[in-house]
N, C-alpha and C positions, 0 to 999 in steps of 0.2 A: 739087659742093657746093652751088651755087646752086639747081640743079634739086631736090636733096634737101630743101633748106630750104623751097622753095616748096610741095613736096608735103606735108611735115610741118605747115607752117603751115595749109595747107588742111584737112588731116585734123583738126588741133586745133581749128579754127574749126567744123568740122562737129560734132565731139564736144561742143564747148561749147554749140552750139545745142541739142544733144540733152540737155544737162544731165548728161552721164555721166562727165566726167573733171575733177575739182576742181583737179587740178595744172596744168591749162591756164589757169586763171583763178579768179575768184571773183565771187560775186554782188556787185553794187555795193551801197553802203550805202542806196540807194533815194533818196527825195526829201526825206528829213529833212535840213535844213541844218545840223544839229547832229551829224551822223553821217558819218564818212568811211571810206573803204576804202584801206588803205596796204599796198603790196607792199614787202617788204624782201629784198634779196639777201643780208643776214646771216641765212642760214636754217639755220645749225647750231643744234641744239636748245638749248644753253645760252645762245647769244646771243639766239635768239628769246624765251627766257624772261626774259633781262635786259631786252630790249625791252618785253615785256609789263609788266614792273614799272614801267618808265618811263611807259608808256601809262596805267596805272592812276592814277598821280599827276596826269598831264595831264588826264584825264577828271575826276578829283575837283576839280581847280582851275578848269577851264573848262566842264564839263558837255558837252564834245564827246565822243562816243563813237567809238572807232576800231576798225575791224575789220582785224586784222593777217594777212597771208598771206605765208608764206615762199616764195621763188622761187629756182630754180637759175639762176645767171648765164648759162651756156650757152644756156638756153632762153628768156632774156628777149626777144630780138627776136621770136621766133616767137609767144610768148605775148601780147605787146603788140599785135602786128598782128592776131592772132586776136580779142583782147579788143576792140580798136577795130572790127573788122568786126562784132562781135556787139553793139556798144554797151555794153560793160561795162568800159570803162577804169577802173582805179583812180583815186582822186584824187591820190595821191602815190606816188612810187617812191623808196625809199631805198637808199643804198650803190651807186648808179649810177656805173660808171667812165666815164672821159672819152670814149672812142670810142662808147660807148652813148648818152652825152648827145647827142653830135653826130648820131647815127642817129635818135634819137627827134626831134630838131629838124627834120632834113632831111625827115622823114616828116610833119611838121606836127602832132605830137602833144603839144607842150609849150605851157605858158603862161608865157612868160618875164616878163610883167609881175608876176606874182605873186612870182616869184624875185627880180626887181629890188626890189620893195616890201619883201620880207622882209630883203634886205641893207641897205636903207636904214634900216628900222626898227631893226635890230640894230647898224648902224653900220659902213659899209664900212671905216673906219680901224681896226676891231677884227679884221680879217681879214688874213691873209697876202696881200700884193698879188699874188703869183705865183699863189696859188690862185684869186683872182678872175679873173685873166687867162685862166688855163687853162679856166675854166668859162664864159667869154664867147664869143659870136660877134659880133664887131663891138661894138656897143653894147648888145647884149641879153645878159642874164644868164640862161644856159640852166638853170642850177641853182644852189642855194645850197651852196657847197663845205662838206664835212663834215670829212673826214680823209684821210690818205694813208699810203702805205708807200713805202719806197725800196729799190732795189737796191744792195747793198753788196759790198765786197771784204774778206773776212776773211783774216787771216794769222797765222801762228804767231810770236808776239813772241819766244819763246825761241829759236827757230831763227834768226830774223833777227838777234838780238842776238849769238848765238855766231858767226855768220857776218860780223858787222859790216856788215850791210845796212841801208840807209835804208828807211823806210816806203814801201810800194809805191803811191805817189801819182801816178806818171807812166808812160807807156809804157815809157820806158827803165828805170825802177826795177823795174817788174813783170818785164820781160824779164830783167833781170840776176838778179833773185831766183829766178825760175823755173829759170834755167840753173844757177845756183850750188847750189840746194837740191835739184835733181833727182838724188838719189843715195841709196844705202843703204836702199832700199826705200820712199823717199818720193818721190811725184810732185812736181814743181815747182808745179803748179797743177791744179785740177779745174774743167773747163769743159763746159757742156752742148753736145751736138752732135746730140740726138735730133731727127730731121726731123719728127716728129709732135706736137711739144710747143711751145706758146707760150713756155715758160720758155726755150728756146734763143734765141727772138727777143729776150726781155727781157734776157738775159745779153749777147748781141751788141750790142743797142741801147745798153746801158749803156756799153760800152767804145767803141762807134762815136761816141756823141755826145761823148765826151771828145775825140775828134779833129776835131770839127766836122762829122761826117758827118751829113747831113740825108736824110730820105726824099723830100722834095719841096722845090722852090724856092718863093718867094712867089707864083709864078704857077701852082703846082700841078704843074709838070713833075717827073717822077721823076728823081731824081739819085743813085741808089745806084751809078752807074758813074762818079762824080766821082773826083777824085785822093784827097781825104780818105777817101771810102768805100772805094776799093780798098786804100789803105793800112790801114784798119781790118780789112778781110777778111784782108789778108796778116798783120797782127799776130795776130789771133784764130786764124787757121789755123796759124801757127808755134807758138803756144802749145799748141794742141790736139794737134799732131802730134809736137812735139818734147819736150814737158814734161808732158803729161797722159797719163791711163791710155789704153790702146788700146781700140778698140771703141766703140760708141754709148754716150755718157755722158748720163745722164738727171738730172732733178731729184732722184731718189732716190739714184742712184749717186754724184753729186758730193757730196751731204751725208754719205753713208755713208763715203766715202773720207777726207774731212776728219775726220769723227768718229772714225774708226779710227787717226787720227794718221798716215795714209799719204799725206797731201798737205799742202804747205806753204801753199797759198792756195786759196780757193774763191770763186766769185761766186755770191752767193745774195741772197734778199730779207731784210728786216728780220725777217720771221717765223721766221728761225733763232735769234733771240736767246734765246728762252725755251728752246728745245731744247738749245741750245748749254750752257745753264746746268743742264741735267739736270732740267727741270721737266715733261717730257713722257715718259711711260714707254714709249711705242711708237716713241720716236726718241731714244734716250739715247746720249750719247758713248760709244764703246767702246774708246778708246785704253788701253793698258797702265796708264798713271797714272790713268785715269778710273775704274778698277775700285774703288779705295779712296776716290776723292774725285770726286764727280759733277761738281763745279764746277771741277776742274783745268783743263779745256780752255778754259772761258770766261775764267778768270784769265790764261791764256797766249795768249789771242787778241787781236789788234789789229783795229780796224775802220776802213777807209778809206771815207768817205762819197762823196767826188767825186774823179774821176781826170781828168788832163789829157794829152792826146796831143800830138805835135809840131805838128800843124796846128790844135789847139784854141786858142781865144782865152783861155779861162779853165776851170777845173775844172767838170765837169758830171757829172750822173748821171740815170739812169732812174728813174722812180718812177710810182706810180699814185695818182690823186686820185679820191675819190668824193664824191657829193653827193645832195642831195634834190632831185628834180624833181617839179614839179606839171603835171599833164596838162591839155590843152585844155578837157576837160569837167568838170574838178574844180570842187567847191564852193570857190570861191576864198578866201572869208574864213576858213573853218574850216581849210582846208588851209595857209593862211599862218600862222595861229596855231599849228597843229601843228608845222610846220617851225621857226618861231621858238623854240618851246619846246624842241625837240630840239637847237638850237644855243645854248641858254641854260640853263634850269633843268635839262634832262635831259642836257646835254652832258658833264658829267664822268663820269656813269655810262655813257654811250654809248661814249666813247673808252676808258674803263677796262676795258671787257670784253674787249679785246684790245689793250692798249697798244703791244705790239711791232709791231703792223701798223696802228695808228690814231694817227697823229701829228696833234696838234691843228692846225687851220688857222685857227681863231678864237682869238686870244691871250687874250682877256679881254672885260670889258665896259668901258663908258665910266668907270664908277665904280672898277673894279678892273681895269686894262689887261692885267695878267699873270695874272689868276686861273686861267685854263684851263691855260696853259703850266705854271704852278706845280703845279697838281694832277696833271697828266700826269707831270711829273717825279718825283712820289712814288707813281705808280700801281703796282699789283702786276702781274706777268706770270706766265704758266704755265697748265698744264692740270691735270695730276695733282697738282701741287704749285704753290703760288704764293708768290712773294717779290717784295719792292719792287724795281722797276727800278734805283733808286738803290743798293740794297745789292749789286747784282750788277756794275754797270758804272760807270765813273768819271764824274764830273759833266761833264767836257769832252765826253766822247763823247755822253752824253745830250743836251747842248745842240746839238751837231753834228747828231744825228738829227732833233731837233725842227726845227731851222733848215734841214734839208736840203730841205724843200718849197720854199723860196726858190730853190734852186739847180736844182730839178727841171726836166728838159726831156723833151719827148716828140716823136717824129716826127709831123708832119703836123697836130697839133691847132690850133696857133695859125695855121696856114696854111688852116684851114678844111677839111681833108681827113680829118675824122673817120670819115666812111663808108668811105673807102678804108682807113683804118687797121683798122676793124673787119673789113673783107672780107679783109685780109691775115692777120688773126689767125684767120680761118676756113680759109683755104686754105694758109697757112704758107710762102710762097715763100722767105722768108729762112732759116728753119730747114733747108728742103730744100737750099738753096745752101750753108749752113754744113756740113751733113752730107756732101755731096758734096766739099767742100773738105777736111774732116777726113779723109775716107777716100782722098784722093789722086785722086779722079776728075777734078777740075778744079783749075786754078790760082786764085789769088785774083782776078785780073782776069776769069777766066771765071765765077767764082762771083758777082761783082759784076754782070757782064752777065746771067747766068742770072736773078739776083733782079729786076734792072731790067726785063728783058723780061717776066717773069711778072707783075710788079706793073703794068706798063703795060697788059697784056692784061686784068687785073682792072679797072683804071681805066676802060678802054674799055667794059666791061660795065655800069659804073655810070652811064655817060652823062655 
């Protein structure tokens, strides 16, 4: 994988130099101090169009021109290094996930002073403290946090109520529900076991964090073979082998099983919320009751944001946070103005374009401390049809979703191991160990050791 990445990066740099492949990068905005180039990982066509609308207002108000380039997230590392080698780094990169921020920083490609200044100008007290913590490296603000999404546990409220089961907020409650409801053509739970998909790692990490399982200790030593992690592997493996559908389960199959009414629980991201409510035509709920009522499943679904295992000190959840990074060669003043605009005047429109996966991390302004939270609470969600979030889900859940960023945990980020996290998402040692566990090839302890050994080997290659 590392060799392939190096080759692709070299080829991309060569093509960039020849000016033949625009998807590898983009012409810089030149020497004009009032013109900047912005890459955005929000590269779906409708989101790019929404971003362009925000940029038109920004240019009209500031006179700063912005050249917007959509970039595929899996290609970001290659494109950035190629652009840096060609002297054509963008000024700003938006929607950058946590591991990528760390990688950009470790390669010396960021200007944290601009990010620091932007946070100070906007007011650090207006941000979620956890969002600032996750986007820092020591005292340096690597990026200005923008928004986040979280992994969630969805469950059938009607089935739980009929069986007299408590909400699945703990390991014990999840296992009890999975065992009790695994009958009559219904799986107890749908869990990802695909060895080739980061979604499997996200699903496992969500439940592993609940048990206090961490990727590394404060010194950077890999700790997936610790007792809390071994117990997390055992818990996940038992659920997958005893109470979930047989065979490899993917991001699509887990959703399909739950949508068909054939699963009592599913671990999925917050991006399921609009699909669950029947607002996306290519991913509609297909249960028997859903045929006459597209929103039947959403009304009969409960959502658990944070879970706690027996070794966990408090409920925890996996999530992703994205932010705006300013590069080392950026036009600092214009870039700072742009980022501040996106977190202020343009913020409601930015998070509103996909509210189910863009939880606000800036609550409001000094004058209106809850303005952005309140706007998000009322935002529409959906693709082919759109409805207000508040019309589909109860107010307490909406509050829990928004406040989930404060409970969000991530392997390796606050320990300064972002580069390792990024590398593991490329080579996927944890999903491979989960797959082997779910198929009966290894025990839980062996899966933990396999993942640990593979990650240590990756860590050694990073130096």
